[in-house]
C-alpha positions as CSV (number, residue, x, y, z in Angstrom):
1,M,-55.2,-8.9,79.6
2,N,-52.2,-7.0,81.1
3,F,-50.5,-7.4,77.7
4,T,-53.1,-5.1,76.1
5,V,-52.0,-2.5,78.6
6,T,-48.4,-3.0,77.6
7,V,-49.3,-2.6,73.9
8,Y,-51.2,0.6,74.8
9,I,-48.3,2.2,76.7
10,V,-45.7,1.3,74.0
11,A,-47.8,3.0,71.4
12,Q,-48.4,5.9,73.7
13,A,-44.7,6.4,74.0
14,L,-43.9,6.2,70.3
15,A,-46.9,8.0,68.8
16,P,-46.0,11.6,70.0
17,A,-42.8,11.4,67.9
18,L,-45.2,11.6,64.9
19,W,-48.0,13.7,66.2
20,G,-45.8,16.4,67.8
21,P,-43.9,17.6,64.6
22,L,-47.2,17.4,62.6
23,A,-48.9,19.6,65.2
24,D,-46.1,22.1,65.0
25,R,-46.4,22.3,61.3
26,T,-50.1,22.1,60.5
27,G,-51.5,23.3,63.8
28,R,-52.9,21.9,67.0
29,R,-56.6,21.8,65.9
30,P,-56.4,19.5,62.8
31,M,-54.2,17.0,64.7
32,F,-56.5,17.0,67.7
33,L,-59.5,16.3,65.4
34,L,-57.7,13.6,63.5
35,A,-56.5,12.0,66.7
36,L,-60.0,12.0,68.3
37,L,-61.5,10.5,65.1
38,T,-58.9,7.8,65.3
39,Y,-59.7,7.2,68.9
40,V,-63.5,7.0,68.3
41,I,-63.0,4.5,65.4
42,S,-60.7,2.3,67.5
43,C,-63.2,2.3,70.4
44,I,-65.9,1.1,68.1
45,G,-63.5,-1.6,66.8
46,L,-62.8,-2.7,70.4
47,A,-66.5,-3.0,71.1
48,L,-67.0,-5.2,68.1
49,A,-63.6,-7.1,68.3
50,P,-64.3,-10.8,67.4
51,S,-60.9,-12.1,68.5
52,Y,-57.9,-11.3,70.7
53,P,-55.6,-10.3,67.8
54,V,-58.1,-7.8,66.6
55,L,-58.5,-6.5,70.1
56,L,-54.7,-5.9,70.3
57,V,-54.7,-4.1,67.0
58,M,-57.6,-1.9,68.0
59,R,-55.9,-1.2,71.4
60,L,-52.8,-0.1,69.5
61,M,-54.9,2.2,67.3
62,Q,-56.7,3.5,70.3
63,S,-53.4,4.5,72.0
64,F,-52.2,6.1,68.8
65,G,-55.3,8.3,68.8
66,A,-55.3,9.0,72.5
67,S,-51.7,10.0,73.0
68,P,-51.8,13.4,71.2
69,T,-54.3,14.7,73.8
70,I,-51.3,14.7,76.1
71,A,-48.4,15.1,73.6
72,I,-50.0,18.1,71.8
73,G,-51.6,19.6,74.9
74,I,-48.3,19.7,76.9
75,H,-45.7,18.9,74.2
76,M,-42.7,19.5,76.3
77,I,-43.1,22.9,77.9
78,L,-39.6,24.0,77.2
79,K,-39.5,27.6,76.0
80,E,-37.4,28.5,78.9
81,A,-34.0,29.2,77.3
82,S,-32.7,30.8,74.1
83,I,-33.5,29.6,70.6
84,T,-29.9,28.4,70.2
85,N,-30.6,25.6,72.6
86,A,-31.9,22.4,71.0
87,R,-34.6,22.1,73.6
88,D,-36.3,25.1,72.1
89,L,-36.6,23.4,68.7
90,I,-39.4,21.4,70.4
91,A,-42.3,23.9,70.2
92,S,-44.5,24.1,73.2
93,G,-48.1,22.8,73.1
94,I,-51.4,24.4,73.9
95,I,-50.4,25.2,77.5
96,G,-47.2,26.9,76.2
97,D,-49.3,28.7,73.6
98,I,-51.7,30.3,76.1
99,S,-49.7,30.7,79.3
100,T,-46.7,32.6,80.6
101,L,-43.8,31.0,82.4
102,S,-44.8,32.2,85.9
103,K,-48.3,30.7,85.6
104,R,-47.5,27.6,83.5
105,G,-47.3,25.3,86.6
106,T,-50.9,26.1,87.5
107,Y,-52.2,25.4,84.0
108,F,-50.2,22.2,83.9
109,S,-51.5,21.0,87.2
110,F,-55.1,21.3,86.1
111,M,-54.4,19.4,82.9
112,S,-52.6,16.7,84.9
113,M,-55.5,16.6,87.3
114,T,-57.9,15.5,84.6
115,R,-55.5,12.8,83.4
116,H,-54.6,11.4,86.8
117,V,-58.1,11.6,88.2
118,M,-59.5,9.7,85.3
119,T,-56.8,7.0,85.3
120,T,-57.8,6.2,88.9
121,T,-61.6,6.6,88.6
122,A,-61.9,4.8,85.3
123,P,-61.4,1.4,86.9
124,M,-64.3,2.2,89.2
125,I,-66.5,3.2,86.3
126,G,-65.3,0.2,84.2
127,G,-65.9,-2.2,87.1
128,V,-69.5,-1.1,87.5
129,I,-70.2,-1.3,83.7
130,A,-68.5,-4.7,83.4
131,Q,-70.5,-6.1,86.3
132,K,-73.9,-4.6,85.4
133,L,-73.6,-4.9,81.6
134,T,-70.7,-6.4,79.6
135,W,-67.1,-5.5,79.0
136,R,-68.0,-4.4,75.4
137,W,-70.1,-1.6,76.8
138,I,-67.0,0.0,78.3
139,W,-65.7,0.6,74.7
140,W,-69.1,1.8,73.5
141,I,-69.3,4.4,76.3
142,M,-65.7,5.5,75.5
143,A,-66.7,5.8,71.8
144,I,-69.7,8.0,72.7
145,A,-67.6,10.2,75.1
146,G,-64.9,10.5,72.4
147,G,-67.5,11.4,69.8
148,I,-68.9,14.2,72.0
149,M,-65.4,15.6,72.5
150,L,-64.8,15.4,68.8
151,I,-68.0,17.5,68.1
152,L,-67.1,20.0,70.8
153,M,-63.6,20.3,69.5
154,F,-64.8,20.8,65.9
155,F,-67.2,23.6,66.7
156,F,-65.7,25.5,69.6
157,V,-61.9,24.9,70.1
158,P,-59.8,27.4,68.0
159,E,-56.3,27.0,66.7
160,T,-53.6,28.1,69.3
161,L,-50.3,27.5,67.4
162,R,-48.6,30.9,67.6
163,S,-46.8,30.5,64.3
164,L,-50.2,30.3,62.7
165,V,-52.5,32.6,64.7
166,G,-50.1,34.8,66.7
167,N,-51.8,35.9,69.9
168,G,-55.1,34.5,68.7
169,S,-56.1,37.2,66.2
170,G,-54.8,35.3,63.2
171,Y,-56.9,33.1,61.0
172,A,-56.0,29.5,60.5
173,N,-57.7,26.1,60.9
174,P,-61.0,27.9,61.7
175,T,-64.0,26.7,63.7
176,P,-67.3,26.9,61.8
177,I,-68.1,30.2,63.7
178,Q,-64.7,31.7,62.8
179,W,-65.1,30.6,59.2
180,W,-68.6,32.3,59.0
181,H,-67.3,35.4,60.6
182,H,-64.3,35.6,58.3
183,R,-66.5,35.0,55.3
184,C,-68.8,37.9,56.3
185,L,-65.8,40.2,56.8
186,K,-64.5,39.3,53.3
187,R,-67.9,40.1,51.8
188,Q,-67.8,43.5,53.4
189,Q,-64.3,44.1,52.1
190,Q,-65.4,43.1,48.6
191,S,-68.4,45.4,48.9
192,L,-66.1,48.2,50.0
193,K,-63.8,47.7,47.0
194,A,-66.7,47.6,44.6
195,G,-68.1,50.8,46.1
196,D,-71.4,49.2,47.1
197,C,-71.3,50.0,50.8
198,Q,-73.6,52.7,52.3
199,S,-71.3,53.5,55.2
200,P,-67.7,53.5,53.8
201,I,-66.1,54.5,57.1
202,A,-67.7,51.8,59.1
203,D,-67.1,49.2,56.5
204,M,-63.5,50.3,56.1
205,E,-62.9,49.9,59.9
206,T,-64.5,46.4,59.8
207,A,-62.6,45.3,56.7
208,T,-59.3,46.3,58.0
209,N,-59.9,44.1,61.1
210,I,-60.0,40.9,59.0
211,P,-57.6,38.3,60.6
212,V,-54.6,37.5,58.6
213,T,-53.3,33.9,58.3
214,T,-49.7,33.5,59.4
215,K,-48.2,30.5,57.7
216,S,-45.9,28.3,59.8
217,R,-42.4,28.1,58.3
218,K,-41.4,25.0,60.3
219,S,-40.6,22.0,58.3
220,I,-41.8,18.6,59.4
221,N,-39.0,16.6,61.1
222,L,-40.2,13.2,62.3
223,F,-36.9,12.7,64.1
224,Q,-37.2,15.9,66.0
225,S,-37.6,14.1,69.4
226,L,-34.1,12.6,68.9
227,L,-32.7,16.1,69.5
228,F,-33.1,15.4,73.2
229,L,-30.2,13.0,72.9
230,K,-27.9,16.0,72.5
231,E,-29.0,17.5,75.8
232,P,-27.8,15.6,78.9
233,D,-29.8,17.7,81.3
234,V,-33.0,17.1,79.3
235,M,-32.2,13.4,79.0
236,C,-31.8,13.2,82.8
237,A,-35.2,14.8,83.3
238,L,-36.8,12.5,80.8
239,V,-35.3,9.4,82.3
240,F,-36.4,10.6,85.8
241,G,-39.9,11.2,84.6
242,G,-40.0,8.0,82.7
243,L,-39.0,5.9,85.7
244,C,-41.6,7.6,87.8
245,F,-44.3,7.1,85.1
246,G,-43.3,3.4,84.7
247,T,-43.5,2.9,88.5
248,Q,-46.9,4.5,88.6
249,Q,-48.2,2.4,85.6
250,S,-47.0,-0.9,86.9
251,F,-48.4,0.0,90.3
252,L,-51.8,0.9,88.9
253,V,-52.0,-2.1,86.5
254,T,-51.2,-4.7,89.2
255,T,-53.2,-3.1,92.0
256,S,-56.5,-4.4,90.7
257,N,-55.3,-8.0,90.6
258,V,-53.5,-7.7,94.0
259,L,-56.6,-6.3,95.7
260,A,-58.9,-8.9,94.2
261,D,-56.5,-11.8,95.1
262,V,-55.4,-10.7,98.6
263,Y,-58.7,-9.2,99.9
264,H,-61.1,-11.3,97.8
265,L,-62.9,-8.3,96.3
266,S,-65.3,-8.3,93.4
267,V,-64.7,-6.4,90.2
268,M,-66.9,-3.5,91.3
269,D,-65.4,-3.4,94.8
270,V,-61.9,-3.2,93.3
271,G,-63.0,-0.3,91.1
272,L,-64.4,1.5,94.2
273,C,-61.0,1.2,95.8
274,F,-59.6,3.4,93.2
275,I,-61.7,6.3,94.5
276,A,-58.8,6.9,97.0
277,G,-56.4,7.5,94.1
278,G,-58.9,9.8,92.3
279,V,-59.3,11.9,95.5
280,G,-55.6,12.1,95.9
281,A,-55.0,13.2,92.3
282,F,-57.7,15.9,92.7
283,L,-56.4,17.3,95.9
284,G,-52.8,17.1,94.7
285,S,-53.7,19.1,91.6
286,L,-55.2,21.9,93.7
287,T,-51.8,22.6,95.3
288,A,-49.2,21.2,92.9
289,G,-49.4,24.0,90.3
290,R,-49.4,26.8,92.9
291,M,-46.4,25.2,94.7
292,V,-44.4,25.0,91.5
293,D,-45.3,28.6,90.4
294,Y,-44.6,29.9,93.9
295,E,-41.1,28.3,93.8
296,Y,-40.4,29.7,90.3
297,R,-41.4,33.2,91.4
298,R,-39.4,32.9,94.6
299,V,-36.2,31.9,92.8
300,A,-36.8,34.5,90.1
301,I,-37.1,37.3,92.6
302,E,-34.1,36.1,94.5
303,F,-32.0,35.8,91.3
304,C,-33.3,38.6,89.1
305,G,-35.2,40.9,91.5
306,H,-38.4,40.4,89.5
307,V,-40.3,37.7,87.7
308,P,-39.2,37.6,84.1
309,E,-41.5,36.4,81.4
310,K,-40.8,34.3,78.3
311,G,-37.7,35.5,76.4
312,D,-36.4,37.5,79.4
313,L,-34.7,34.7,81.3
314,P,-30.9,35.3,81.8
315,H,-28.8,32.6,80.3
316,H,-27.5,31.5,83.7
317,F,-30.9,31.5,85.4
318,P,-31.2,28.4,87.7
319,I,-34.3,27.0,86.0
320,F,-33.7,23.5,87.4
321,K,-33.7,24.9,90.9
322,A,-36.8,26.9,90.2
323,R,-38.8,23.9,88.7
324,L,-37.4,20.7,90.2
325,R,-37.3,21.1,93.9
326,Y,-40.8,20.0,94.6
327,P,-40.9,17.2,91.9
328,L,-37.8,15.6,93.5
329,C,-39.5,15.6,96.9
330,A,-42.7,14.2,95.4
331,A,-40.8,11.4,93.7
332,I,-39.3,10.3,97.0
333,V,-42.8,10.3,98.6
334,M,-44.3,8.4,95.7
335,Q,-41.6,5.6,95.8
336,M,-42.0,5.3,99.6
337,A,-45.8,5.0,99.2
338,V,-45.4,2.3,96.5
339,M,-43.0,0.3,98.7
340,T,-45.3,0.6,101.7
341,F,-48.3,-0.6,99.6
342,G,-46.3,-3.7,98.7
343,W,-45.5,-4.4,102.3
344,C,-49.2,-3.9,103.3
345,V,-50.6,-6.4,100.8
346,S,-47.8,-8.9,101.4
347,T,-48.6,-8.9,105.1
348,V,-52.3,-8.5,104.5
349,Q,-52.8,-5.3,106.5
350,P,-56.3,-3.8,106.8
351,L,-57.6,-2.6,103.5
352,P,-57.6,1.2,104.5
353,V,-53.8,1.1,104.9
354,P,-52.9,0.2,101.2
355,L,-55.7,2.5,100.0
356,A,-54.0,5.3,102.0
357,M,-50.8,4.5,100.1
358,L,-52.7,4.7,96.8
359,F,-54.0,8.1,97.9
360,I,-50.5,9.4,98.7
361,C,-49.0,7.9,95.4
362,K,-51.6,9.7,93.2
363,S,-51.4,13.0,95.1
364,S,-47.6,13.1,94.8
365,I,-47.4,12.1,91.1
366,I,-49.1,15.3,90.1
367,L,-46.0,17.2,91.1
368,I,-43.6,15.1,88.9
């Protein structure tokens, strides 16, 4: 079954190259809705899969639908230099839409917390479901959860792409509430033009506040991600992050089998062991963002005398020093924790020792 995880991760790596440019052109909201719909359909297909090949195809489809929640939500937060740099051709995602540079680390850490906490607590939940019910119920519950998120997204989450809605006052890809409000304003405007209003001054003030749609002028470039190949510094950062991500995934995927074989644990007991990783991810997220933002402000004050916002960074600002000090330290700690975990299970140390390494690994990965 580990091959299904491989298929999932491969699709997760390739799908953002399609979703990202589409989200930059059409907006975050429609791509999120389409991705969640794809995810829900694939989960239903997994629950009903009659054979292993169908399971693989549905797993591929599930990854294709799930990956935009990260790719669009984060989408390479790289609006740190001038527009002449190829890095800035990759538009920032929702975090970049709603946050400033000095606070971006905090937003990012909370988003990372949900991702890393769930990747470590999901085995616990899945183990309980598989033991008490059947493995198919895992996919049914995921389909229900995805459906709930789809409904919430459809009714309450607005568009955030700045090229469409500016600072949020524009009108594009509306929620039902926004659509109804906009329709009422248009009716008032039409009544004003027809001379049917009883309070012209009030209606004029209301009508002039109708949000205006700002059309995105970006063309869709499905090969946009290949622009990273032109930037050696970005490539180094991506390779570094990819190696850390690969280490973490291989570690988490094999941990369940290792704990079951070495310590003779049941499926539910193995799932409970992942609580240590979930706690580590949660505690790490509480400090990671603040640490990164603190380091950014410290370097900015030391270099510029103040904390510059987006667009005000000098060309020679040491952005790598401001952003990568703590992630490099965290990567070293994570690698040491993984190696220590391997030694613990190979020499059959007491179970709390490898679980402590799982805790350290997940708490440090938040910073990377």
